[in-house]
PyMOL commands that place a pseudoatom at each C-alpha (Angstrom):
pseudoatom trace, name=CA, resn=UNK, resi=1, chain=A, elem=C, hetatm=0, pos=[84.885, 67.182, 125.738]
pseudoatom trace, name=CA, resn=UNK, resi=2, chain=A, elem=C, hetatm=0, pos=[82.553, 66.987, 122.721]
pseudoatom trace, name=CA, resn=UNK, resi=3, chain=A, elem=C, hetatm=0, pos=[83.761, 70.410, 121.551]
pseudoatom trace, name=CA, resn=UNK, resi=4, chain=A, elem=C, hetatm=0, pos=[87.377, 69.237, 121.681]
pseudoatom trace, name=CA, resn=UNK, resi=5, chain=A, elem=C, hetatm=0, pos=[86.543, 66.102, 119.674]
pseudoatom trace, name=CA, resn=UNK, resi=6, chain=A, elem=C, hetatm=0, pos=[84.903, 68.214, 116.959]
pseudoatom trace, name=CA, resn=UNK, resi=7, chain=A, elem=C, hetatm=0, pos=[87.957, 70.461, 116.776]
pseudoatom trace, name=CA, resn=UNK, resi=8, chain=A, elem=C, hetatm=0, pos=[90.198, 67.388, 116.559]
pseudoatom trace, name=CA, resn=UNK, resi=9, chain=A, elem=C, hetatm=0, pos=[88.123, 66.091, 113.631]
pseudoatom trace, name=CA, resn=UNK, resi=10, chain=A, elem=C, hetatm=0, pos=[88.493, 69.402, 111.807]
pseudoatom trace, name=CA, resn=UNK, resi=11, chain=A, elem=C, hetatm=0, pos=[92.198, 69.474, 112.563]
pseudoatom trace, name=CA, resn=UNK, resi=12, chain=A, elem=C, hetatm=0, pos=[92.807, 65.909, 111.419]
pseudoatom trace, name=CA, resn=UNK, resi=13, chain=A, elem=C, hetatm=0, pos=[91.817, 66.961, 107.915]
pseudoatom trace, name=CA, resn=UNK, resi=14, chain=A, elem=C, hetatm=0, pos=[94.652, 69.475, 107.642]
pseudoatom trace, name=CA, resn=UNK, resi=15, chain=A, elem=C, hetatm=0, pos=[98.415, 69.580, 107.783]
pseudoatom trace, name=CA, resn=UNK, resi=16, chain=A, elem=C, hetatm=0, pos=[98.419, 72.681, 109.957]
pseudoatom trace, name=CA, resn=UNK, resi=17, chain=A, elem=C, hetatm=0, pos=[99.099, 70.830, 113.196]
pseudoatom trace, name=CA, resn=UNK, resi=18, chain=A, elem=C, hetatm=0, pos=[100.620, 73.889, 114.865]
pseudoatom trace, name=CA, resn=UNK, resi=19, chain=A, elem=C, hetatm=0, pos=[97.370, 75.788, 114.539]
pseudoatom trace, name=CA, resn=UNK, resi=20, chain=A, elem=C, hetatm=0, pos=[95.332, 72.799, 115.622]
pseudoatom trace, name=CA, resn=UNK, resi=21, chain=A, elem=C, hetatm=0, pos=[97.460, 72.470, 118.728]
pseudoatom trace, name=CA, resn=UNK, resi=22, chain=A, elem=C, hetatm=0, pos=[96.909, 76.138, 119.509]
pseudoatom trace, name=CA, resn=UNK, resi=23, chain=A, elem=C, hetatm=0, pos=[93.175, 75.835, 118.974]
pseudoatom trace, name=CA, resn=UNK, resi=24, chain=A, elem=C, hetatm=0, pos=[92.956, 72.703, 121.138]
pseudoatom trace, name=CA, resn=UNK, resi=25, chain=A, elem=C, hetatm=0, pos=[94.853, 74.506, 123.868]
pseudoatom trace, name=CA, resn=UNK, resi=26, chain=A, elem=C, hetatm=0, pos=[92.490, 77.436, 123.577]
pseudoatom trace, name=CA, resn=UNK, resi=27, chain=A, elem=C, hetatm=0, pos=[89.409, 75.206, 123.597]
pseudoatom trace, name=CA, resn=UNK, resi=28, chain=A, elem=C, hetatm=0, pos=[90.453, 73.085, 126.543]
pseudoatom trace, name=CA, resn=UNK, resi=29, chain=A, elem=C, hetatm=0, pos=[92.233, 75.553, 128.801]
pseudoatom trace, name=CA, resn=UNK, resi=30, chain=A, elem=C, hetatm=0, pos=[91.607, 79.056, 127.570]
pseudoatom trace, name=CA, resn=UNK, resi=31, chain=A, elem=C, hetatm=0, pos=[87.846, 79.084, 127.434]
pseudoatom trace, name=CA, resn=UNK, resi=32, chain=A, elem=C, hetatm=0, pos=[87.466, 77.744, 130.947]
pseudoatom trace, name=CA, resn=UNK, resi=33, chain=A, elem=C, hetatm=0, pos=[90.031, 80.223, 132.266]
pseudoatom trace, name=CA, resn=UNK, resi=34, chain=A, elem=C, hetatm=0, pos=[88.334, 83.101, 130.488]
pseudoatom trace, name=CA, resn=UNK, resi=35, chain=A, elem=C, hetatm=0, pos=[84.914, 81.938, 131.663]
pseudoatom trace, name=CA, resn=UNK, resi=36, chain=A, elem=C, hetatm=0, pos=[86.165, 81.825, 135.244]
pseudoatom trace, name=CA, resn=UNK, resi=37, chain=A, elem=C, hetatm=0, pos=[87.405, 85.392, 135.015]
pseudoatom trace, name=CA, resn=UNK, resi=38, chain=A, elem=C, hetatm=0, pos=[91.120, 84.679, 134.727]
pseudoatom trace, name=CA, resn=UNK, resi=39, chain=A, elem=C, hetatm=0, pos=[91.623, 87.070, 131.840]
pseudoatom trace, name=CA, resn=UNK, resi=40, chain=A, elem=C, hetatm=0, pos=[95.082, 88.002, 133.163]
pseudoatom trace, name=CA, resn=UNK, resi=41, chain=A, elem=C, hetatm=0, pos=[96.458, 84.838, 131.588]
pseudoatom trace, name=CA, resn=UNK, resi=42, chain=A, elem=C, hetatm=0, pos=[96.807, 85.750, 127.932]
pseudoatom trace, name=CA, resn=UNK, resi=43, chain=A, elem=C, hetatm=0, pos=[99.463, 83.156, 127.083]
pseudoatom trace, name=CA, resn=UNK, resi=44, chain=A, elem=C, hetatm=0, pos=[97.194, 81.096, 124.829]
pseudoatom trace, name=CA, resn=UNK, resi=45, chain=A, elem=C, hetatm=0, pos=[95.943, 84.170, 122.986]
pseudoatom trace, name=CA, resn=UNK, resi=46, chain=A, elem=C, hetatm=0, pos=[99.483, 85.495, 122.558]
pseudoatom trace, name=CA, resn=UNK, resi=47, chain=A, elem=C, hetatm=0, pos=[100.689, 82.117, 121.292]
pseudoatom trace, name=CA, resn=UNK, resi=48, chain=A, elem=C, hetatm=0, pos=[97.821, 82.009, 118.807]
pseudoatom trace, name=CA, resn=UNK, resi=49, chain=A, elem=C, hetatm=0, pos=[98.755, 85.454, 117.486]
pseudoatom trace, name=CA, resn=UNK, resi=50, chain=A, elem=C, hetatm=0, pos=[102.467, 84.625, 117.297]
pseudoatom trace, name=CA, resn=UNK, resi=51, chain=A, elem=C, hetatm=0, pos=[101.904, 81.320, 115.469]
pseudoatom trace, name=CA, resn=UNK, resi=52, chain=A, elem=C, hetatm=0, pos=[99.394, 82.649, 112.971]
pseudoatom trace, name=CA, resn=UNK, resi=53, chain=A, elem=C, hetatm=0, pos=[101.217, 85.822, 111.907]
pseudoatom trace, name=CA, resn=UNK, resi=54, chain=A, elem=C, hetatm=0, pos=[104.375, 84.152, 110.621]
pseudoatom trace, name=CA, resn=UNK, resi=55, chain=A, elem=C, hetatm=0, pos=[105.057, 84.870, 106.969]
pseudoatom trace, name=CA, resn=UNK, resi=56, chain=A, elem=C, hetatm=0, pos=[101.928, 86.959, 106.458]
pseudoatom trace, name=CA, resn=UNK, resi=57, chain=A, elem=C, hetatm=0, pos=[102.277, 90.250, 104.565]
pseudoatom trace, name=CA, resn=UNK, resi=58, chain=A, elem=C, hetatm=0, pos=[98.640, 91.237, 104.234]
pseudoatom trace, name=CA, resn=UNK, resi=59, chain=A, elem=C, hetatm=0, pos=[97.403, 93.748, 106.805]
pseudoatom trace, name=CA, resn=UNK, resi=60, chain=A, elem=C, hetatm=0, pos=[93.863, 92.446, 106.306]
pseudoatom trace, name=CA, resn=UNK, resi=61, chain=A, elem=C, hetatm=0, pos=[94.967, 88.852, 106.949]
pseudoatom trace, name=CA, resn=UNK, resi=62, chain=A, elem=C, hetatm=0, pos=[96.785, 89.931, 110.112]
pseudoatom trace, name=CA, resn=UNK, resi=63, chain=A, elem=C, hetatm=0, pos=[93.691, 91.736, 111.390]
pseudoatom trace, name=CA, resn=UNK, resi=64, chain=A, elem=C, hetatm=0, pos=[91.427, 88.781, 110.577]
pseudoatom trace, name=CA, resn=UNK, resi=65, chain=A, elem=C, hetatm=0, pos=[93.758, 86.315, 112.312]
pseudoatom trace, name=CA, resn=UNK, resi=66, chain=A, elem=C, hetatm=0, pos=[94.139, 88.547, 115.362]
pseudoatom trace, name=CA, resn=UNK, resi=67, chain=A, elem=C, hetatm=0, pos=[90.351, 88.742, 115.601]
pseudoatom trace, name=CA, resn=UNK, resi=68, chain=A, elem=C, hetatm=0, pos=[90.060, 84.949, 115.187]
pseudoatom trace, name=CA, resn=UNK, resi=69, chain=A, elem=C, hetatm=0, pos=[92.539, 84.385, 118.024]
pseudoatom trace, name=CA, resn=UNK, resi=70, chain=A, elem=C, hetatm=0, pos=[90.607, 86.799, 120.218]
pseudoatom trace, name=CA, resn=UNK, resi=71, chain=A, elem=C, hetatm=0, pos=[87.272, 85.146, 119.427]
pseudoatom trace, name=CA, resn=UNK, resi=72, chain=A, elem=C, hetatm=0, pos=[88.578, 81.607, 120.036]
pseudoatom trace, name=CA, resn=UNK, resi=73, chain=A, elem=C, hetatm=0, pos=[90.461, 82.528, 123.196]
pseudoatom trace, name=CA, resn=UNK, resi=74, chain=A, elem=C, hetatm=0, pos=[88.008, 84.809, 124.961]
pseudoatom trace, name=CA, resn=UNK, resi=75, chain=A, elem=C, hetatm=0, pos=[84.588, 84.028, 123.476]
pseudoatom trace, name=CA, resn=UNK, resi=76, chain=A, elem=C, hetatm=0, pos=[84.630, 80.352, 122.460]
pseudoatom trace, name=CA, resn=UNK, resi=77, chain=A, elem=C, hetatm=0, pos=[82.425, 79.260, 125.357]
pseudoatom trace, name=CA, resn=UNK, resi=78, chain=A, elem=C, hetatm=0, pos=[79.571, 81.393, 123.989]
pseudoatom trace, name=CA, resn=UNK, resi=79, chain=A, elem=C, hetatm=0, pos=[80.188, 80.680, 120.307]
pseudoatom trace, name=CA, resn=UNK, resi=80, chain=A, elem=C, hetatm=0, pos=[78.220, 78.488, 117.907]
pseudoatom trace, name=CA, resn=UNK, resi=81, chain=A, elem=C, hetatm=0, pos=[80.078, 75.516, 116.418]
pseudoatom trace, name=CA, resn=UNK, resi=82, chain=A, elem=C, hetatm=0, pos=[79.762, 76.982, 112.937]
pseudoatom trace, name=CA, resn=UNK, resi=83, chain=A, elem=C, hetatm=0, pos=[81.576, 80.122, 114.097]
pseudoatom trace, name=CA, resn=UNK, resi=84, chain=A, elem=C, hetatm=0, pos=[84.310, 78.090, 115.777]
pseudoatom trace, name=CA, resn=UNK, resi=85, chain=A, elem=C, hetatm=0, pos=[84.860, 76.158, 112.525]
pseudoatom trace, name=CA, resn=UNK, resi=86, chain=A, elem=C, hetatm=0, pos=[85.074, 79.466, 110.668]
pseudoatom trace, name=CA, resn=UNK, resi=87, chain=A, elem=C, hetatm=0, pos=[87.721, 80.920, 112.980]
pseudoatom trace, name=CA, resn=UNK, resi=88, chain=A, elem=C, hetatm=0, pos=[89.745, 77.691, 112.989]
pseudoatom trace, name=CA, resn=UNK, resi=89, chain=A, elem=C, hetatm=0, pos=[89.646, 77.677, 109.179]
pseudoatom trace, name=CA, resn=UNK, resi=90, chain=A, elem=C, hetatm=0, pos=[90.887, 81.269, 109.113]
pseudoatom trace, name=CA, resn=UNK, resi=91, chain=A, elem=C, hetatm=0, pos=[93.816, 80.454, 111.389]
pseudoatom trace, name=CA, resn=UNK, resi=92, chain=A, elem=C, hetatm=0, pos=[94.717, 77.432, 109.274]
pseudoatom trace, name=CA, resn=UNK, resi=93, chain=A, elem=C, hetatm=0, pos=[94.344, 79.107, 105.885]
pseudoatom trace, name=CA, resn=UNK, resi=94, chain=A, elem=C, hetatm=0, pos=[95.463, 82.726, 106.216]
pseudoatom trace, name=CA, resn=UNK, resi=95, chain=A, elem=C, hetatm=0, pos=[99.108, 82.411, 107.334]
pseudoatom trace, name=CA, resn=UNK, resi=96, chain=A, elem=C, hetatm=0, pos=[101.386, 83.356, 104.468]
pseudoatom trace, name=CA, resn=UNK, resi=97, chain=A, elem=C, hetatm=0, pos=[98.784, 85.364, 102.535]
pseudoatom trace, name=CA, resn=UNK, resi=98, chain=A, elem=C, hetatm=0, pos=[100.576, 88.212, 100.791]
pseudoatom trace, name=CA, resn=UNK, resi=99, chain=A, elem=C, hetatm=0, pos=[97.798, 90.611, 99.791]
pseudoatom trace, name=CA, resn=UNK, resi=100, chain=A, elem=C, hetatm=0, pos=[94.484, 91.894, 101.066]
pseudoatom trace, name=CA, resn=UNK, resi=101, chain=A, elem=C, hetatm=0, pos=[92.445, 90.499, 98.174]
pseudoatom trace, name=CA, resn=UNK, resi=102, chain=A, elem=C, hetatm=0, pos=[93.776, 87.015, 98.888]
pseudoatom trace, name=CA, resn=UNK, resi=103, chain=A, elem=C, hetatm=0, pos=[92.805, 87.424, 102.547]
pseudoatom trace, name=CA, resn=UNK, resi=104, chain=A, elem=C, hetatm=0, pos=[89.256, 88.349, 101.548]
pseudoatom trace, name=CA, resn=UNK, resi=105, chain=A, elem=C, hetatm=0, pos=[88.985, 85.350, 99.208]
pseudoatom trace, name=CA, resn=UNK, resi=106, chain=A, elem=C, hetatm=0, pos=[90.218, 82.992, 101.941]
pseudoatom trace, name=CA, resn=UNK, resi=107, chain=A, elem=C, hetatm=0, pos=[87.834, 84.492, 104.517]
pseudoatom trace, name=CA, resn=UNK, resi=108, chain=A, elem=C, hetatm=0, pos=[84.893, 84.044, 102.143]
pseudoatom trace, name=CA, resn=UNK, resi=109, chain=A, elem=C, hetatm=0, pos=[85.876, 80.426, 101.407]
pseudoatom trace, name=CA, resn=UNK, resi=110, chain=A, elem=C, hetatm=0, pos=[86.187, 79.677, 105.137]
pseudoatom trace, name=CA, resn=UNK, resi=111, chain=A, elem=C, hetatm=0, pos=[82.744, 81.147, 105.676]
pseudoatom trace, name=CA, resn=UNK, resi=112, chain=A, elem=C, hetatm=0, pos=[81.250, 78.900, 103.006]
pseudoatom trace, name=CA, resn=UNK, resi=113, chain=A, elem=C, hetatm=0, pos=[83.120, 75.836, 104.244]
pseudoatom trace, name=CA, resn=UNK, resi=114, chain=A, elem=C, hetatm=0, pos=[82.045, 76.409, 107.855]
pseudoatom trace, name=CA, resn=UNK, resi=115, chain=A, elem=C, hetatm=0, pos=[78.429, 76.891, 106.807]
pseudoatom trace, name=CA, resn=UNK, resi=116, chain=A, elem=C, hetatm=0, pos=[78.092, 80.550, 107.738]
for i in range(1, 116): cmd.bond("trace and resi %d" % i, "trace and resi %d" % (i + 1))
show_as sticks, trace
zoom trace
């Protein structure tokens, strides 16, 4: 429950409530399902990918967001809090990025903000 509260705090600072909802779903349901071996249920991962890709033209941004969804959905139980903050930041900040350079700048800023 502590992990969910930390994610809620991060999410309350942004206007990207759709992404926060996806991340909360992933944190509360997805990680326990993945940890229990129920990897057949990819609905949360798929929803994360669908929500984050809208309006994004940059191939690099798409790849980064797809990786962030994968990390948060399948590996969050084993992840440090700093890494979780980084991936949440990516999913909140990258949608709509139009070029690869912009995606790299956003990824670097998320890394600094998360404390990586």
